[in-house]
Backbone as a chain_set.jsonl record, in Angstrom:
{"seq": "MGGLIVLAIAWIIIGIVVGALGWMIVRSNPPYGLRVEIGACVGIALLFGAGAWLEGGWMGFGGVGRLAYTMIFSVVGAVATLWFLRWWKRRRPASEG", "coords": {"N": [[3.979, 34.073, 12.719], [3.821, 31.531, 13.549], [2.041, 32.002, 15.799], [-0.289, 32.706, 14.149], [-0.868, 30.24, 13.135], [-1.304, 28.717, 15.505], [-3.825, 30.405, 16.527], [-5.336, 29.708, 14.53], [-5.813, 26.931, 14.719], [-6.684, 26.857, 17.318], [-9.232, 28.15, 16.363], [-10.334, 26.425, 14.757], [-10.949, 24.126, 16.567], [-12.62, 25.324, 18.358], [-14.465, 25.766, 16.595], [-15.486, 23.43, 15.811], [-16.233, 21.915, 18.176], [-18.077, 23.805, 18.779], [-20.083, 23.524, 16.526], [-20.584, 20.62, 16.824], [-21.861, 20.303, 19.19], [-24.063, 21.752, 18.601], [-25.043, 19.973, 16.732], [-25.702, 17.878, 18.208], [-27.702, 18.696, 19.843], [-29.615, 19.193, 17.785], [-30.293, 16.849, 16.973], [-31.126, 15.554, 19.288], [-33.634, 16.839, 19.883], [-35.78, 17.689, 18.263], [-37.389, 19.882, 17.935], [-35.813, 22.447, 17.974], [-34.803, 25.919, 18.712], [-34.065, 29.143, 17.658], [-31.524, 30.004, 18.887], [-29.825, 27.623, 18.613], [-29.565, 27.368, 16.116], [-28.333, 29.644, 15.523], [-26.06, 29.311, 17.066], [-24.969, 26.913, 15.721], [-24.329, 28.115, 13.373], [-22.414, 30.085, 13.88], [-20.293, 28.235, 14.44], [-19.677, 26.738, 12.488], [-19.034, 28.992, 10.803], [-16.813, 29.925, 12.003], [-15.083, 27.693, 11.777], [-15.028, 27.275, 8.875], [-13.823, 29.894, 8.193], [-11.392, 29.831, 9.639], [-10.091, 27.888, 8.105], [-10.226, 28.728, 5.834], [-8.566, 31.161, 6.159], [-6.06, 29.843, 6.693], [-5.702, 28.748, 4.117], [-5.837, 31.037, 2.604], [-3.608, 32.105, 3.105], [-1.519, 30.398, 2.179], [-1.756, 30.29, -0.258], [-1.112, 32.637, -0.969], [-2.204, 35.14, -0.705], [-2.489, 38.553, 1.055], [-2.669, 40.467, 3.788], [-5.496, 42.352, 3.132], [-6.927, 41.06, 0.939], [-6.775, 38.459, 1.869], [-8.514, 38.58, 4.083], [-10.764, 39.266, 3.079], [-10.967, 36.892, 1.694], [-11.311, 34.95, 3.633], [-13.634, 36.272, 5.107], [-15.486, 35.79, 3.081], [-15.839, 32.771, 2.727], [-16.159, 32.362, 5.466], [-19.022, 33.349, 5.683], [-20.498, 32.048, 3.675], [-20.32, 29.507, 4.337], [-21.906, 29.583, 6.863], [-24.171, 30.48, 5.927], [-25.153, 28.205, 4.474], [-25.143, 26.251, 6.488], [-27.391, 27.535, 8.001], [-29.38, 27.228, 6.186], [-29.111, 24.279, 5.722], [-30.053, 23.533, 8.254], [-32.534, 24.655, 8.535], [-33.938, 23.445, 6.258], [-33.9, 20.992, 7.587], [-35.198, 21.125, 9.695], [-37.98, 21.356, 8.392], [-38.392, 19.045, 7.316], [-38.172, 17.004, 9.281], [-40.963, 16.409, 11.272], [-42.144, 18.006, 14.515], [-43.14, 16.205, 16.079], [-41.689, 13.815, 15.678], [-39.1, 11.494, 17.027]], "CA": [[3.449, 33.012, 11.597], [3.659, 30.614, 14.321], [1.04, 32.496, 16.284], [-1.543, 32.546, 13.361], [-1.125, 28.843, 13.25], [-2.115, 28.19, 16.712], [-4.953, 30.486, 16.384], [-6.32, 28.95, 13.567], [-6.072, 25.484, 15.582], [-8.058, 27.024, 18.08], [-10.357, 28.562, 15.892], [-10.72, 25.21, 14.225], [-11.342, 23.266, 17.53], [-13.936, 25.836, 18.816], [-15.796, 25.486, 15.356], [-15.694, 21.719, 15.659], [-17.024, 21.774, 19.516], [-19.678, 24.244, 18.786], [-20.705, 22.574, 15.689], [-20.895, 19.343, 17.256], [-22.739, 20.591, 20.316], [-25.369, 22.384, 17.964], [-25.599, 18.945, 16.015], [-26.204, 16.703, 19.281], [-28.94, 19.132, 20.078], [-30.511, 19.166, 16.749], [-30.641, 15.32, 16.612], [-31.679, 14.98, 20.334], [-34.536, 17.386, 20.254], [-36.12, 18.309, 16.875], [-38.011, 21.454, 17.881], [-34.786, 23.477, 18.434], [-34.949, 27.003, 18.065], [-33.128, 30.216, 17.156], [-30.237, 29.913, 19.597], [-29.195, 26.412, 18.38], [-29.365, 27.728, 14.536], [-27.407, 30.858, 15.496], [-24.672, 28.677, 17.326], [-24.149, 26.356, 14.975], [-23.881, 28.703, 12.308], [-21.222, 30.493, 14.26], [-19.394, 27.226, 14.772], [-19.551, 26.545, 11.102], [-18.353, 30.1, 10.319], [-15.362, 29.877, 12.529], [-14.423, 26.573, 11.082], [-14.529, 27.615, 7.531], [-13.128, 31.084, 8.48], [-9.883, 29.237, 9.981], [-9.329, 26.853, 6.937], [-9.977, 29.806, 4.531], [-7.419, 31.998, 6.544], [-4.699, 29.037, 6.276], [-5.36, 28.331, 2.55], [-5.545, 32.367, 1.898], [-1.81, 32.175, 3.327], [-0.956, 29.208, 1.166], [-2.118, 30.669, -1.932], [-0.024, 33.959, -1.277], [-3.046, 36.389, -0.431], [-2.022, 38.964, 1.904], [-3.554, 41.707, 4.155], [-7.118, 42.652, 2.847], [-7.256, 40.006, 0.04], [-6.627, 37.302, 2.505], [-9.383, 38.924, 5.178], [-11.9, 39.159, 2.173], [-11.276, 35.359, 1.426], [-11.803, 34.392, 4.996], [-14.88, 36.272, 5.065], [-16.412, 35.11, 2.258], [-15.956, 31.481, 3.089], [-17.195, 32.429, 6.782], [-20.465, 33.757, 5.402], [-20.785, 31.02, 2.961], [-20.505, 28.229, 5.523], [-22.874, 30.159, 7.989], [-25.633, 30.579, 5.214], [-25.17, 26.887, 3.984], [-25.638, 25.5, 7.651], [-28.666, 27.814, 8.231], [-30.201, 26.64, 5.037], [-29.346, 22.997, 6.058], [-30.972, 23.095, 9.595], [-33.935, 24.773, 8.262], [-34.28, 22.093, 5.824], [-33.877, 19.516, 8.262], [-36.642, 21.201, 10.697], [-39.084, 21.236, 7.796], [-38.173, 17.633, 6.67], [-38.826, 16.281, 10.146], [-41.689, 16.945, 12.242], [-41.443, 17.913, 15.893], [-43.654, 14.872, 16.692], [-40.848, 12.54, 15.599], [-37.924, 11.794, 17.781]], "C": [[3.122, 32.109, 12.511], [2.352, 31.02, 15.391], [-0.014, 32.389, 15.651], [-1.88, 30.973, 13.022], [-2.002, 28.244, 14.388], [-3.344, 28.821, 17.045], [-5.854, 30.143, 15.445], [-6.511, 27.527, 14.011], [-6.877, 25.666, 16.504], [-9.197, 27.394, 17.557], [-10.939, 26.93, 15.319], [-11.681, 24.079, 15.426], [-12.749, 23.693, 18.111], [-14.783, 25.562, 17.939], [-16.316, 23.919, 15.401], [-16.587, 21.454, 16.957], [-18.239, 22.638, 19.228], [-20.57, 23.716, 17.808], [-21.278, 21.278, 16.033], [-21.768, 19.381, 18.394], [-24.114, 20.903, 19.615], [-26.047, 20.85, 17.557], [-26.192, 17.941, 16.958], [-27.553, 17.614, 19.693], [-30.004, 18.918, 19.229], [-31.157, 17.474, 16.732], [-31.499, 14.764, 17.932], [-33.114, 15.336, 20.583], [-35.017, 18.274, 18.892], [-36.742, 19.474, 16.928], [-37.319, 22.293, 18.566], [-34.955, 24.984, 17.757], [-33.669, 27.983, 17.571], [-31.515, 30.163, 17.618], [-29.579, 28.791, 18.868], [-28.7, 26.571, 16.646], [-28.088, 28.643, 14.478], [-25.857, 30.09, 15.855], [-23.996, 27.639, 16.642], [-23.586, 26.967, 13.484], [-22.706, 29.641, 12.49], [-20.014, 29.38, 14.207], [-18.869, 26.824, 13.284], [-18.645, 27.648, 10.402], [-16.815, 29.963, 10.648], [-14.635, 28.693, 12.086], [-13.966, 26.955, 9.418], [-13.64, 28.739, 7.499], [-11.492, 30.767, 8.498], [-9.344, 28.51, 8.822], [-9.007, 27.952, 5.966], [-8.934, 30.868, 4.964], [-6.035, 31.254, 6.155], [-4.535, 28.945, 4.74], [-5.241, 29.879, 1.824], [-3.888, 32.697, 1.997], [-1.31, 31.662, 2.345], [-0.95, 29.633, -0.061], [-1.579, 32.224, -2.141], [-0.902, 35.297, -1.099], [-2.6, 36.814, 1.091], [-2.817, 40.039, 2.168], [-5.207, 41.305, 3.877], [-7.522, 41.536, 2.041], [-7.555, 38.489, 1.092], [-7.836, 37.549, 3.802], [-10.521, 38.567, 4.014], [-12.191, 37.699, 2.255], [-11.578, 34.921, 2.512], [-13.121, 34.82, 5.155], [-16.007, 35.922, 4.295], [-16.594, 33.623, 2.473], [-16.709, 31.341, 4.65], [-18.534, 32.233, 6.371], [-21.126, 32.658, 4.549], [-21.267, 29.754, 3.661], [-21.748, 28.796, 6.39], [-24.158, 30.257, 7.211], [-25.753, 29.123, 4.806], [-25.772, 26.331, 5.446], [-26.928, 26.004, 7.987], [-29.617, 27.258, 7.205], [-30.347, 25.325, 5.339], [-30.338, 22.47, 7.325], [-32.336, 23.995, 9.305], [-34.59, 23.673, 7.131], [-34.67, 20.925, 6.465], [-34.848, 19.49, 9.142], [-37.704, 20.945, 9.697], [-38.866, 19.608, 7.389], [-38.58, 16.479, 7.87], [-39.595, 16.949, 11.022], [-41.293, 17.109, 13.1], [-42.26, 16.498, 16.633], [-42.726, 13.682, 16.405], [-39.569, 12.714, 16.549], [-37.264, 10.361, 18.532]], "O": [[1.958, 31.729, 12.386], [1.682, 30.046, 15.733], [-0.961, 31.973, 16.319], [-3.002, 30.584, 12.698], [-3.017, 27.553, 14.306], [-4.109, 28.172, 17.758], [-7.069, 30.289, 15.581], [-7.51, 26.964, 13.565], [-7.788, 24.863, 16.703], [-10.237, 27.069, 18.129], [-12.051, 26.514, 15.645], [-12.721, 23.462, 15.196], [-13.712, 22.957, 18.324], [-15.879, 25.119, 18.283], [-17.403, 23.467, 15.039], [-17.625, 20.808, 16.815], [-19.362, 22.179, 19.44], [-21.731, 23.448, 18.117], [-22.351, 20.895, 15.569], [-22.474, 18.387, 18.56], [-25.156, 20.377, 20.004], [-27.183, 20.508, 17.886], [-27.102, 17.207, 16.573], [-28.554, 16.915, 19.852], [-31.115, 18.553, 19.613], [-32.316, 17.129, 16.499], [-32.321, 13.85, 17.854], [-33.85, 14.6, 21.239], [-34.59, 19.398, 18.631], [-36.674, 20.184, 15.925], [-37.764, 22.892, 19.545], [-35.183, 25.189, 16.564], [-32.563, 27.59, 17.199], [-30.541, 30.26, 16.871], [-28.501, 29.172, 18.411], [-27.737, 26.025, 16.109], [-27.122, 28.528, 13.724], [-24.824, 30.205, 15.195], [-22.801, 27.381, 16.787], [-22.739, 26.49, 12.729], [-22.04, 30.003, 11.52], [-18.867, 29.734, 13.934], [-17.674, 26.632, 13.061], [-17.733, 27.375, 9.62], [-15.874, 29.906, 9.857], [-13.41, 28.814, 12.05], [-12.836, 26.905, 8.932], [-12.645, 28.625, 6.782], [-10.619, 31.206, 7.75], [-8.133, 28.551, 8.606], [-7.924, 28.137, 5.41], [-8.413, 31.487, 4.036], [-5.12, 31.777, 5.52], [-3.444, 29.046, 4.179], [-4.696, 30.019, 0.729], [-3.174, 33.327, 1.217], [-0.641, 32.335, 1.561], [-0.096, 29.296, -0.881], [-1.614, 32.856, -3.197], [-0.402, 36.401, -1.314], [-2.394, 36.052, 2.036], [-3.528, 40.595, 1.331], [-5.877, 40.347, 4.26], [-8.541, 40.965, 2.431], [-8.469, 37.682, 0.926], [-8.015, 36.557, 4.509], [-11.136, 37.51, 4.151], [-13.237, 37.224, 2.699], [-12.528, 34.163, 2.318], [-13.94, 33.923, 5.355], [-17.169, 35.78, 4.673], [-17.768, 33.273, 2.351], [-17.557, 30.505, 4.963], [-19.167, 31.203, 6.601], [-22.311, 32.398, 4.762], [-22.343, 29.167, 3.543], [-22.677, 27.988, 6.415], [-25.214, 30.118, 7.829], [-26.953, 28.853, 4.862], [-26.951, 25.979, 5.441], [-27.757, 25.148, 8.296], [-30.7, 26.831, 7.603], [-31.5, 24.895, 5.321], [-31.068, 21.482, 7.405], [-33.224, 23.834, 10.142], [-35.707, 23.182, 7.292], [-35.486, 20.078, 6.103], [-35.416, 18.462, 9.512], [-38.543, 20.172, 10.159], [-39.995, 19.221, 7.088], [-39.118, 15.398, 7.629], [-39.166, 17.959, 11.58], [-40.146, 16.692, 13.26], [-41.848, 15.944, 17.652], [-43.012, 12.591, 16.898], [-39.077, 13.811, 16.812], [-36.247, 10.438, 19.221]]}, "num_chains": 1, "name": "protein.A"}
């Protein structure tokens, strides 16, 4: 169990770092590309996945149920992040900066 907590904490740290780097790139360079969107989505998916993994354990899910709970939250986080980045790109023209 201790190894899972360490893994989840590492997952959260990686998610925060990747998400923060993606956000800094988005803020400083509005005409960002697909790589930034993918990086931000992966970072958020890791962050949401780690949280869902821990929460699934606390709620008593085991095995496949915990994995499914984690996957659902990871996908929801990634899709929501992609939607937000696409919305942000439409909202701010490339000429702004």
